[in-house]
N, C-alpha and C positions, 0 to 999 in steps of 0.2 A: 852881552849874551851870557845865559846861565851856563855854568860848568856842568859836565856829565859826571855823575858819581857811579862808582862801581857798587851800587847798592839794589837789592830788592826789597822795597818796603811794601810789605803786604799789609795786613791789620794788625791791639791787645785789648775780654771781659774781665775792672776787677769785678775789669776787663781791659785788655790791652790790644794793639794791632800787632800781628806777629811778623817778624823777620826770622826766616828758617835758618836754623844753624847746620853747619856742614857734617857734623858728627861729634862724637865725644872728644873732649879736650880736658886735659888734666886740671882739676880744680886747684885754686890757689887763695890765698887770703886776700880778700877784696881791699884795695887801696881805696877807701871811700873818699879820702881827701883829693886824690888825684881825678877820680871819677866827678866829683862835685864840680871841678873847675870847667868841665865841659857842658854843664847844665845851665840855662839861664832862664831867668824869668821875663815873660813878654807882656806887655801892656799894649792894649789896642783902645784908643780914644778917639771917639767921633765929635766933630764940631759942626754946628749950624751957625752960620754968620759969625763965625769965629768964636762962638760960646760952646764949651763943652757940654753935651746933653746926654751922652751914653759912654760908658767905659766898661772894661772887663780885662781879665789877666789869664794867663796859661802859662805853659812850660815849654821849652824847647831844648834841642841839644845840638852841639856843634858837629858838622859833618866833614866839612873842609873849609879852612879859612873863615870867610866871613858868611858861609852858609850855615843855616839852622833849620832843622826839621821840627815841624809841630804838627798839630791838628788842623785840618781846614777849618773846623768850627771856631777854632780859637781866633783866627785871623779873619773870618767872615762872620761877624757878629750878627745877632738878630734883635729886632725891638722887642717890647713887651708883648706883642701879639704872636711872637715867634716867627717873624717874616724877616728874611735877609734885611740888612740895611743898604740900600743902594748908595753908591758914592757918585753923586752927581749934582749939578746945580750949586747950590749953597751948602751942600753937605761934602764934608771931607774926612779922610780917616787918617790916623797918625799912629804908627806902630813904632814902639820904642822899647829898648832892652836897656835896663840899668846895668851899668858895667862897673861894680864895685860900690856905687853910691847913686842915690837919686840926683845928685849934681853932675852926674856924668850919664846922661840919657843918650844912647846911640840910636839914631834913626835907621829904621829898617824898611825894606820894601818887598812887597810880595812878588816872587819871581815865577812860582809853579804852585798849582794846586790841583787836587783830584777830589772833589766832593764825593765821589762813589766810594773812595777809599779813606776819605776823612783824613787826607794827608796834605801837607803844604811845605814849601820851602821859602824860607825869607832870606835876604841879603842884609846883614847888619854891618853898615860901614864902619871901618876900623877895628872891627873886633878881632883879637888875637888870642882868644882861648885855645886850649888844645882840642883836637877832634876826639871823638868816641872810637872805640874799636867796634865794627859791625860784624856779627856773625854771618858768614857767607851762606849762600844758597846751593852750593854745588851738589850735594847729594840729596837734597830735598828732605833732610831728617829734622824733624821739628822737636822741641823740648818735650820731654817726657812727663806723664803723670807723677806728681810727686816731686819732680825737681824743685830746689831751692831757687828762689829769684828775689831780686830787690828792686825797689822803685825809688826814683829821686824826683822831687817836684816841689811845686808851690802852692799847698792847698789853700784855698781862700779861707777855709775854717779857722786856720791858724791867725789869720789877719784879724778876724772879728773877736778873737779871744785876746790875742797879744796886744794889738793897737800900737805896733811900735814900727818906725820905719827901719830900724835894725834887724827886727826879727822879719820883717816883710822881704828882706833879701838873704835870708838864711833859709837855705832848702831843707825839706823834710826828707829823711830816709826811713823807709818802711821795707820789711821783708815778709815774704810768704812762700807758698808753694804753688805749684801749677796744679790746678784742679782738673783740667783737661784740655785737650787741644782738638778743635773741630774746623772743618771746612764749613762757612756759613756767610750769608748774605746780609749781615746786619747793616742795614742803612744803605746798601748799595751793592757793589760786586762782591760775588762770592770769593773768599779768601781765608787763609788760616785765623782762626781766632783763639787767642790763649785766654782760658779763665784762670784767674790766680787770686790768691788770698792776701796779697800785700795791700795794705790799706791805702786808698785814694780817695780824693774828694775833688769837687769842682776847684779848678786851679792847677791840679796834677796833668789836665788834659795836655797831650802833645809831649809829655815828660818820657824819658826811657825807662824801660824795663830791662834789667841786666841780668845775666846768668853768673854763675859764682865764679867765672872766669873774667868777669869785667866787660863782657861783650854785650852790645845792645841786640836783644832778641825780639823786641817789640815796643810799639808806641802806645802808652796808655791812653784810652780813648774815652771810656765812660765808666760809672759805677752802677750797680743795680740797687744801691740803697739810697 
């Protein structure tokens, strides 16, 4: 049975999906090395008759023990015609998380998803990384226009340029500011959307958006570029 987390995962435009913050917290210097340990790369591989025919990757972050949050579209891949790939008959899906190296691939299973929020939770067997701090939702106060934010993730553009297994497991850190926060129904249910300027690319999907207190305030969902 999946654990119940004390989270409110709404939707982030660089974009990300917003987690609402409880109110002002004194800013501190970010410990990027510590934050980085909670962010993982996710590979989703599809096999037909035991031969791989499709694959992709995204980002996720640890919320409790073996449980990792990501985007629904990361773990529910589509074919070249933009149709969801069914897992049935001779087609199977394998979700793996490299834990330190590609020689240590941890199997993961999809335990919850919400397509209308583009959110999903996977369980990664044996994962022991620290969990992130989640901004609460007690007072319904959103990040403000002009607030500084940072994103950590695994953009695919880096893979195509660097072409290195070592580089493929090194996350990318980018920073920016909140452009605006609006209630919108992008892709489904109406929820808070944070538009921000921290650079993200395909592969960043599902990764965390942090405030300057090191709390997750959103889930990076897509870019308009």
